[in-house]
N, C-alpha and C positions, 0 to 999 in steps of 0.2 A: 160486202160478203165475198168470200172466196169459196168456190165450190168446184169439185172434181170428183166425178163418179159418186161414191157414197161418203166422200169426205167434205166437210164444210167448216170454214173458219169465218166467224162473224166478228167484225171490228166495231168498237163503240167508243164514244168520246167521254162517257161517264158511267159510273157504276149504276146509277139510277136507270139510265137507258138500257143498260145490259139486263137488269132485272126485269124491266118491262118487256123487252124482246123475248127473254126466256119464257115469260108467262104467255106471250103471244104464240110462240113456237110450241109450247105445251098443247095448246088448243089446236093448232094447225096439224101437228103430228097425230093427235088423237083422232081428229076428223078424217084423216087419211089412213088410219089404222097402221101407222108407222111406229117403230120403236126406236129408242135412243140407247146406245150402249154407254151407260153411265160410267163404266170402267174406262172407256176411251175418251170420255168428255172431260175437258180441262178448261180452266179459266186462268188467264194470266194478265197482268197489268203492265203496261209500258211505264217507265218511270215518269213520263210526262203526265200520265193520268193520276198518279199518286198525289200530285199537287193540282187540285181542281179549283179554279177561280181564286187562286191565291191562298188556299187553305189545304191542309193535308187531309186526305180522306182516310177513314179508318182502315187499318190493315186486317181488322177482324170482321170483314164482310163475309157473309155466307150466302151461297147460291144453291138452288136446288131445282131438280126436275122431277115432277111427279112425287114429291116428298123425299127424294133421295138426294143427298148432298153431292155437289159438284166440287171436286178438289181444285183449290187455287194453287198454281205452280209458278215458279220463277222462270222456267224455259219451256218451250213447246216446239215440237217438231211437226211441221205440216208439209207433206209431200217431199220429205227429205231436207227441207230448209229449217234450220234451227232459229227460232225466234227467241230473243232474250229480253227480259224485263227492262234491261238497260237501254234497249233500242239499238244496240250495237250488234254487228254481225260477226264478231270476232270468232265465236265458236263455230259458226257456219263456215267462215272462211278457212279455219283450221281444218274442219272436216273435209272441205273440198281439196285443200292442199294435200292432206294425208292420203285421201283416196285417189287423187290424181297421180301422186307419185307411185302409188301401188299399181295403178293401171299402166303407167309408163314402164315400170319394172316388169310387168307381165308380158310386154311386147318382145 
């Protein structure tokens, strides 16, 4: 789990474990009277998890929190770092390059 302030990213090795953890978090948040911004909540899979134990897992997996669907995405930005389903950081490195050049040009 990665956590910073009110941002949290939870990493799992299987879709099954992800579903179980979401169920546990539902109870945990409810007990603490915390709410989850479902619009900001996303799920994405690294390519490695698409092939689980030598077999392809369904791309039609559905996840929810308190009965509301959680969107499955191909890329996710956490604290400014772009995570890609491919496991590569090419988009992140491109972003850092572009913004670094902008910062140098501003000096």
